LOGU-951495 format. One record per residue (C-alpha): x, y, z. Coordinates in steps of 0.02 Angstrom, whole numbers, plus 32768, in hexadecimal, padded with zeros to 4 digits. Layout:
LOGU-951495
{x = X, y = Y, z = Z}
...
end
This chain:
LOGU-951495
{x = 800E, y = 7FF0, z = 800C}
{x = 8032, y = 80C5, z = 7FDE}
{x = 7FF2, y = 815F, z = 803F}
{x = 8007, y = 8202, z = 7FED}
{x = 7FF7, y = 8256, z = 8084}
{x = 7FF0, y = 830C, z = 80D6}
{x = 806A, y = 8387, z = 80A9}
{x = 8086, y = 8440, z = 80F2}
{x = 8066, y = 84C4, z = 806C}
{x = 80C7, y = 8569, z = 806A}
{x = 805B, y = 85BF, z = 7FF6}
{x = 8076, y = 8669, z = 801B}
{x = 8127, y = 8650, z = 8062}
{x = 8179, y = 864D, z = 7FC3}
{x = 81EB, y = 86E1, z = 7F58}
{x = 8192, y = 86D1, z = 7EB5}
{x = 81FD, y = 8797, z = 7E8D}
{x = 82A7, y = 87AB, z = 7E4A}
{x = 8318, y = 87C8, z = 7EED}
{x = 827C, y = 880F, z = 7F3E}
{x = 8242, y = 87F6, z = 7FFF}
{x = 81AE, y = 8780, z = 8038}
{x = 810E, y = 87BD, z = 7FED}
{x = 8059, y = 87A1, z = 7FCC}
{x = 7FDE, y = 8736, z = 7F82}
{x = 7FD5, y = 87CA, z = 7EF4}
{x = 8071, y = 8861, z = 7EE2}
{x = 8060, y = 88DA, z = 7E63}
{x = 80FD, y = 8922, z = 7E34}
{x = 80E6, y = 89C1, z = 7DAC}
{x = 8139, y = 89ED, z = 7CFE}
{x = 812B, y = 8A7B, z = 7CA8}
{x = 80D1, y = 8A1C, z = 7C19}
{x = 8076, y = 898B, z = 7C84}
{x = 8053, y = 8942, z = 7D19}
{x = 80DD, y = 8889, z = 7D75}
{x = 806A, y = 8807, z = 7DD6}
{x = 80B6, y = 879C, z = 7E36}
{x = 803A, y = 8714, z = 7E72}
{x = 805A, y = 8686, z = 7EDB}
{x = 7FA2, y = 860A, z = 7EEC}
{x = 7FAD, y = 856D, z = 7F18}
{x = 7F72, y = 850B, z = 7E84}
{x = 7F0C, y = 8459, z = 7ED8}
{x = 7E99, y = 844F, z = 7F59}
{x = 7E96, y = 83D6, z = 7FFC}
{x = 7F48, y = 83BE, z = 7FE9}
{x = 7F48, y = 8368, z = 80A3}
{x = 7EB7, y = 8306, z = 806A}
{x = 7E86, y = 833E, z = 810B}
{x = 7DA9, y = 8308, z = 814D}
{x = 7D84, y = 82B7, z = 80B7}
{x = 7DDE, y = 828D, z = 8000}
{x = 7D6E, y = 830B, z = 7F8E}
{x = 7D91, y = 836E, z = 7F09}
{x = 7E10, y = 82D0, z = 7EF7}
{x = 7DCC, y = 824A, z = 7E9C}
{x = 7E0F, y = 8194, z = 7E65}
{x = 7E1B, y = 813B, z = 7DC5}
{x = 7E0B, y = 808C, z = 7DB6}
{x = 7DF0, y = 804E, z = 7D00}
{x = 7E9C, y = 8005, z = 7CF0}
{x = 7E98, y = 7FC8, z = 7DB1}
{x = 7E4A, y = 7F1D, z = 7D7F}
{x = 7E4D, y = 7EBC, z = 7E23}
{x = 7EEC, y = 7ED8, z = 7E60}
{x = 7EE0, y = 7F99, z = 7E88}
{x = 7E72, y = 7FF8, z = 7ECE}
{x = 7E6D, y = 80A3, z = 7F31}
{x = 7E3D, y = 80DB, z = 7FDA}
{x = 7E33, y = 8166, z = 8068}
{x = 7E61, y = 8181, z = 8116}
{x = 7E85, y = 8215, z = 8194}
{x = 7F0C, y = 8271, z = 810E}
{x = 7F1D, y = 8202, z = 80B4}
{x = 7F05, y = 81AE, z = 7FE9}
{x = 7F38, y = 810E, z = 7FFA}
{x = 7F60, y = 8086, z = 7F59}
{x = 7F2B, y = 7FCF, z = 7F98}
{x = 7F88, y = 7F3D, z = 7F3B}
{x = 7F09, y = 7EB4, z = 7F5C}
{x = 7F65, y = 7E52, z = 7F7E}
{x = 7F60, y = 7D9C, z = 7FE3}
{x = 7F88, y = 7CF0, z = 8008}
{x = 7F61, y = 7C7B, z = 804F}
{x = 7F7C, y = 7BAF, z = 809C}
{x = 7F0F, y = 7AF3, z = 8071}
{x = 7F40, y = 7A7E, z = 80B4}
{x = 7EF0, y = 79C1, z = 80DE}
{x = 7F3E, y = 7950, z = 8162}
{x = 7EDC, y = 78BA, z = 8179}
{x = 7F44, y = 7844, z = 81F9}
{x = 7EE1, y = 77DA, z = 81C3}
{x = 7E75, y = 77EC, z = 8139}
{x = 7DC6, y = 77B9, z = 814F}
{x = 7D25, y = 7777, z = 80F2}
{x = 7CC7, y = 7835, z = 8119}
{x = 7D4A, y = 787B, z = 8080}
{x = 7D8F, y = 77DB, z = 8028}
{x = 7D6C, y = 776E, z = 7FB7}
{x = 7D93, y = 76CC, z = 7F6C}
{x = 7D9A, y = 76CA, z = 7EB3}
{x = 7DCC, y = 7641, z = 7E26}
{x = 7E7F, y = 767A, z = 7DF4}
{x = 7E44, y = 7681, z = 7D1B}
{x = 7F00, y = 7651, z = 7CF3}
{x = 7EFC, y = 75B9, z = 7D5F}
{x = 7E42, y = 758F, z = 7D9D}
{x = 7E6F, y = 74E6, z = 7DCB}
{x = 7E4F, y = 750D, z = 7E8B}
{x = 7E7D, y = 74AA, z = 7F2C}
{x = 7E38, y = 7418, z = 7F6A}
{x = 7E23, y = 740E, z = 800E}
{x = 7E58, y = 7377, z = 8022}
{x = 7ECD, y = 7344, z = 80C2}
{x = 7F1A, y = 7280, z = 80E0}
{x = 7EC2, y = 7229, z = 805E}
{x = 7E09, y = 7289, z = 8089}
{x = 7DA1, y = 7327, z = 805E}
{x = 7DAB, y = 7381, z = 8106}
{x = 7D7C, y = 743F, z = 80CF}
{x = 7D53, y = 749F, z = 8034}
{x = 7E01, y = 74AB, z = 7FEC}
{x = 7E24, y = 7586, z = 800F}
{x = 7DC7, y = 760D, z = 8081}
{x = 7DCD, y = 7692, z = 8104}
{x = 7DBB, y = 767B, z = 81C0}
{x = 7E09, y = 76E2, z = 8256}
{x = 7EB6, y = 76B7, z = 820D}
{x = 7EAF, y = 76E6, z = 8166}
{x = 7EAD, y = 76A3, z = 80C3}
{x = 7EBB, y = 75FF, z = 80B0}
{x = 7EE6, y = 755D, z = 803B}
{x = 7EEE, y = 74A7, z = 8055}
{x = 7F0F, y = 742C, z = 7FBF}
{x = 7F3D, y = 736E, z = 7FAA}
{x = 7F90, y = 7328, z = 7EFF}
{x = 7F6C, y = 7274, z = 7F08}
{x = 7FB1, y = 7216, z = 7E6D}
{x = 7F6D, y = 7174, z = 7E8B}
{x = 7E9B, y = 71F7, z = 7E91}
{x = 7EAB, y = 7287, z = 7E3D}
{x = 7F44, y = 72A3, z = 7D8F}
{x = 7EFA, y = 7361, z = 7D95}
{x = 7EFA, y = 739B, z = 7E2C}
{x = 7FBF, y = 73D8, z = 7E2A}
{x = 7FB5, y = 749E, z = 7DEE}
{x = 7F2D, y = 74ED, z = 7E72}
{x = 7F0B, y = 7594, z = 7EA4}
{x = 7E89, y = 7612, z = 7ECA}
{x = 7E88, y = 76CE, z = 7F02}
{x = 7E3B, y = 773C, z = 7F84}
{x = 7E07, y = 77E5, z = 7F42}
{x = 7DE9, y = 78A2, z = 7F94}
{x = 7DA7, y = 7932, z = 7F10}
{x = 7DE3, y = 79B8, z = 7F5C}
{x = 7D9E, y = 7A79, z = 7F72}
{x = 7E18, y = 7B06, z = 7F81}
{x = 7DD8, y = 7BA8, z = 7FB7}
{x = 7E04, y = 7C2A, z = 7F47}
{x = 7E0C, y = 7C2A, z = 7E88}
{x = 7EA6, y = 7BEF, z = 7E5E}
{x = 7E9A, y = 7C53, z = 7DB9}
{x = 7EE5, y = 7CF0, z = 7E3A}
{x = 7F3D, y = 7C99, z = 7E87}
{x = 7FFB, y = 7C5B, z = 7E79}
{x = 8033, y = 7BCA, z = 7EDD}
{x = 80E7, y = 7BE6, z = 7F49}
{x = 8110, y = 7B49, z = 7FAB}
{x = 80CA, y = 7AB0, z = 7FB6}
{x = 80E5, y = 7A0E, z = 800D}
{x = 8092, y = 793C, z = 802A}
{x = 80B4, y = 78C5, z = 8083}
{x = 807C, y = 7817, z = 8095}
{x = 8094, y = 7782, z = 8109}
{x = 8075, y = 76D1, z = 80FA}
{x = 808A, y = 7632, z = 8173}
{x = 806B, y = 7569, z = 8115}
{x = 806A, y = 74C2, z = 8165}
{x = 8082, y = 7429, z = 80FA}
{x = 80D0, y = 737A, z = 80F5}
{x = 816A, y = 7337, z = 80DF}
{x = 812C, y = 72BC, z = 8060}
{x = 8159, y = 7373, z = 7FEA}
{x = 81F1, y = 735D, z = 7F65}
{x = 823F, y = 7406, z = 7F97}
{x = 82E0, y = 744D, z = 7F61}
{x = 8375, y = 7402, z = 7FA6}
{x = 831A, y = 7320, z = 7FC3}
{x = 835D, y = 72AE, z = 7FA5}
{x = 82CC, y = 7233, z = 7F46}
{x = 82AD, y = 7175, z = 7F48}
{x = 82C8, y = 7114, z = 7EC5}
{x = 827F, y = 7149, z = 7E19}
{x = 827C, y = 71D5, z = 7E5F}
{x = 8284, y = 7274, z = 7DF5}
{x = 826E, y = 7335, z = 7E02}
{x = 823E, y = 73DB, z = 7D8A}
{x = 822D, y = 7462, z = 7E00}
{x = 8201, y = 741C, z = 7E9A}
{x = 814F, y = 7433, z = 7EEC}
{x = 813E, y = 74DD, z = 7F39}
{x = 80CC, y = 756E, z = 7F70}
{x = 80BA, y = 7624, z = 7F17}
{x = 8077, y = 768F, z = 7F7E}
{x = 8042, y = 7744, z = 7F2E}
{x = 7FE0, y = 77FD, z = 7F27}
{x = 7FA4, y = 7840, z = 7E74}
{x = 7F52, y = 78E7, z = 7E89}
{x = 7EEA, y = 7918, z = 7DD3}
{x = 7E68, y = 7981, z = 7D99}
{x = 7DCA, y = 7949, z = 7DAE}
{x = 7DB7, y = 7902, z = 7CF9}
{x = 7E63, y = 78AE, z = 7D0C}
{x = 7EAF, y = 78FE, z = 7C63}
{x = 7F39, y = 7935, z = 7CDB}
{x = 7F65, y = 789A, z = 7D5A}
{x = 802C, y = 78C3, z = 7DA3}
{x = 806D, y = 784B, z = 7E23}
{x = 80A5, y = 78B2, z = 7EC8}
{x = 80E0, y = 7807, z = 7F39}
{x = 8101, y = 7770, z = 7F2C}
{x = 816C, y = 76D0, z = 7F82}
{x = 8192, y = 764D, z = 7F4C}
{x = 81C5, y = 759B, z = 7FBA}
{x = 8252, y = 753E, z = 7F93}
{x = 8262, y = 74CD, z = 801F}
{x = 81C0, y = 74B6, z = 8059}
{x = 81A1, y = 741A, z = 8088}
{x = 8248, y = 73D8, z = 8079}
{x = 827C, y = 733A, z = 80DA}
{x = 8288, y = 727E, z = 80CC}
{x = 81ED, y = 722E, z = 80B0}
{x = 81B2, y = 7180, z = 8071}
{x = 8155, y = 7194, z = 7FC3}
{x = 80D0, y = 7127, z = 8008}
{x = 80C5, y = 719C, z = 80A8}
{x = 8082, y = 7244, z = 80E0}
{x = 8114, y = 7271, z = 8130}
{x = 8116, y = 72EB, z = 81E4}
{x = 80D4, y = 739D, z = 8203}
{x = 8149, y = 7428, z = 819F}
{x = 811D, y = 74D4, z = 81D9}
{x = 8163, y = 7568, z = 818B}
{x = 8152, y = 75FC, z = 820B}
{x = 8118, y = 76B2, z = 81DC}
{x = 8176, y = 76FB, z = 8138}
{x = 8171, y = 7793, z = 80D0}
{x = 814E, y = 7789, z = 802A}
{x = 81BE, y = 77EA, z = 7FBB}
{x = 8185, y = 7899, z = 7F89}
{x = 81B2, y = 78FE, z = 7EDF}
{x = 81F6, y = 79A2, z = 7F07}
{x = 81AA, y = 7A3A, z = 7F28}
{x = 81B0, y = 7A85, z = 7E89}
{x = 818C, y = 79F4, z = 7E22}
{x = 80E8, y = 79F7, z = 7E99}
{x = 80C1, y = 7A9D, z = 7E7A}
{x = 80C5, y = 7A6A, z = 7DCB}
{x = 8068, y = 79E4, z = 7DD1}
{x = 7FE8, y = 7A4F, z = 7E59}
{x = 7FD1, y = 7AE8, z = 7DD1}
{x = 7FB9, y = 7A84, z = 7D3C}
{x = 7F29, y = 7A11, z = 7D89}
{x = 7EDD, y = 7AA6, z = 7DCE}
{x = 7EF7, y = 7B0A, z = 7D23}
{x = 7E53, y = 7A9A, z = 7CDF}
{x = 7DD8, y = 7AC0, z = 7D85}
{x = 7E36, y = 7B51, z = 7DE8}
{x = 7DE0, y = 7B1F, z = 7E8B}
{x = 7DEE, y = 7A57, z = 7E80}
{x = 7E43, y = 79D7, z = 7E55}
{x = 7E31, y = 790F, z = 7E9F}
{x = 7EE2, y = 78B2, z = 7F15}
{x = 7EE1, y = 77E6, z = 7F0E}
{x = 7F33, y = 7793, z = 7F6C}
{x = 7F5B, y = 76D5, z = 7F24}
{x = 7F98, y = 7636, z = 7F48}
{x = 7FD9, y = 75AB, z = 7EDE}
{x = 8019, y = 750B, z = 7ED4}
{x = 8074, y = 7496, z = 7E7B}
{x = 8098, y = 73E7, z = 7EA4}
{x = 8101, y = 73B2, z = 7E3D}
{x = 80FF, y = 72DF, z = 7E02}
{x = 818A, y = 7298, z = 7E53}
{x = 8174, y = 71E3, z = 7E50}
{x = 812F, y = 717C, z = 7DB3}
{x = 807E, y = 7125, z = 7DCA}
{x = 806E, y = 7174, z = 7E85}
{x = 808D, y = 7215, z = 7EE2}
{x = 804D, y = 727A, z = 7F80}
{x = 8065, y = 7327, z = 7FA3}
{x = 800E, y = 737A, z = 8042}
{x = 7FE6, y = 743B, z = 8034}
{x = 7F84, y = 742A, z = 8109}
{x = 7F84, y = 74F0, z = 810D}
{x = 7FC1, y = 757C, z = 809E}
{x = 7F9E, y = 761F, z = 810E}
{x = 7F9F, y = 76CC, z = 80D7}
{x = 7F7B, y = 7734, z = 815D}
{x = 7FC9, y = 77DC, z = 816C}
{x = 7FAC, y = 7865, z = 80E3}
{x = 7FC5, y = 7932, z = 80C8}
{x = 7FBE, y = 79A9, z = 8058}
{x = 8001, y = 7A5C, z = 806F}
{x = 7FFE, y = 7AEE, z = 7FF0}
{x = 802D, y = 7B84, z = 8008}
{x = 7FE2, y = 7C1A, z = 7F92}
{x = 7FD3, y = 7CE1, z = 7F5F}
{x = 7F7C, y = 7D50, z = 7EFF}
{x = 7FC3, y = 7D76, z = 7E4F}
{x = 7FD3, y = 7E34, z = 7E18}
{x = 7FC0, y = 7E63, z = 7D6F}
{x = 8057, y = 7ED5, z = 7D5A}
{x = 7FFD, y = 7F41, z = 7CD3}
{x = 7F74, y = 7F88, z = 7D37}
{x = 7F8A, y = 8027, z = 7D96}
{x = 7F23, y = 809A, z = 7E05}
{x = 7F0E, y = 8150, z = 7E21}
{x = 7ED6, y = 8205, z = 7E7D}
{x = 7EA7, y = 8287, z = 7E0D}
{x = 7E70, y = 8361, z = 7E16}
{x = 7E4E, y = 83B8, z = 7DB1}
{x = 7EBB, y = 8460, z = 7DEC}
{x = 7E91, y = 8519, z = 7DF9}
{x = 7E9E, y = 8583, z = 7D67}
{x = 7EF3, y = 8609, z = 7D49}
{x = 7E8A, y = 86A1, z = 7D3A}
{x = 7E7E, y = 875D, z = 7D1C}
{x = 7F33, y = 876D, z = 7CE9}
{x = 7F5B, y = 87A8, z = 7C3A}
{x = 7FF9, y = 873C, z = 7BF6}
{x = 803B, y = 86DA, z = 7C76}
{x = 80C1, y = 868B, z = 7C86}
{x = 8105, y = 8618, z = 7D0A}
{x = 8191, y = 863B, z = 7D64}
{x = 81B1, y = 859E, z = 7DF2}
{x = 815B, y = 8507, z = 7E27}
{x = 814E, y = 849D, z = 7E8E}
{x = 8123, y = 83F6, z = 7EA9}
{x = 8139, y = 83B7, z = 7F5B}
{x = 80D4, y = 82EE, z = 7F9D}
{x = 8104, y = 8291, z = 8035}
{x = 80F6, y = 81E7, z = 8012}
{x = 8118, y = 813F, z = 8064}
{x = 80FE, y = 807F, z = 8049}
{x = 80CD, y = 8004, z = 80D8}
{x = 8159, y = 7F81, z = 807E}
{x = 81FB, y = 7FA8, z = 8059}
{x = 81EE, y = 7FB0, z = 7F93}
{x = 8248, y = 7F3B, z = 7F20}
{x = 8283, y = 7EBA, z = 7FD1}
{x = 81E2, y = 7E77, z = 7FF7}
{x = 8160, y = 7EB3, z = 7F76}
{x = 81BE, y = 7E5D, z = 7ED3}
{x = 8184, y = 7F09, z = 7E7F}
{x = 8209, y = 7F3C, z = 7E3C}
{x = 81CA, y = 7F91, z = 7DA9}
{x = 8157, y = 7FF4, z = 7DF5}
{x = 8131, y = 809F, z = 7E16}
{x = 80EC, y = 8140, z = 7E49}
{x = 80DF, y = 81AF, z = 7DCD}
{x = 807A, y = 8249, z = 7DC1}
{x = 801E, y = 82A0, z = 7D16}
{x = 7FFC, y = 836B, z = 7D04}
{x = 7F8D, y = 836D, z = 7C81}
{x = 7FA2, y = 82D3, z = 7C41}
{x = 8070, y = 82E1, z = 7C43}
{x = 80D9, y = 827D, z = 7C9B}
{x = 8145, y = 82D8, z = 7D1E}
{x = 81ED, y = 82C4, z = 7D09}
{x = 820B, y = 8284, z = 7DB8}
{x = 81B3, y = 81F6, z = 7DBD}
end
């Protein structure tokens, strides 16, 4: 904000004559052929912005939604209509009131909910601990169950229309844990007779963001297991329990996250979708029979924080204007001296904090730019 404040007006205490003492507003000097009059006048009214703003008027035709004139006692203000805020989601854990299980369109097969060769649940869901999945690959029963996936989606509404804002910082965090059996074949395991491996058994936990139509979709955090379920187990056995404690997914760097968020918000400007994903790969590691048990895969913590600030149009302007007094009843006036004095202040250092190094305070007289802008 820029303030134009009141100034002292010594209108009648300036010497306008050549080598003359201070003179009154009108002082004639006679000659044989003509009279020379020295006239000293304040050409503007209410220069101190005293109890009211009149006769000053403002022009907002080029102000857009970035600038606004305002008035307080003894000040005519130019306000930059900046704004900033923070939007945060903290789900520890995610709940069914905000998140909904949905099909992964790329891998529509869902977890089957089996454990120890029997069905124990629906295969996925949301409970008091978060978003979970249960799956068991039993080659003898069904050889198509080795690549299931499930998504949990949440639509998000930003508190402002992001058309007018830019994201300045952002962060994402997501945590999971896993309970499986050692009948998984994991990196480093020694396989029994006839066993083979390509990429081993694994689970990938991840977070996606997208526009509501999913025309732009980006992964912003993920973790792919490597040794989950490792340890010797006979190929015909369920093995022993293996627990992977709370582990953080690996987020993208901040600049990438800001780019992804900006992109998905460029379609709707307020709304976007967050998806938590669990993707299981149960590799077929033995001929004729393989048994892989994923007892409980759980995403138990998610948070996203977005800092934003309002965009300021660099080509906007606003002004306070006054029609000055006219010189009347004087033939062929000659202006010998003129003084323009303005006191101003800003509520922030001009270039250090505003980022507006090319902004200016300008003065126009009869639509002509004053040289001392």
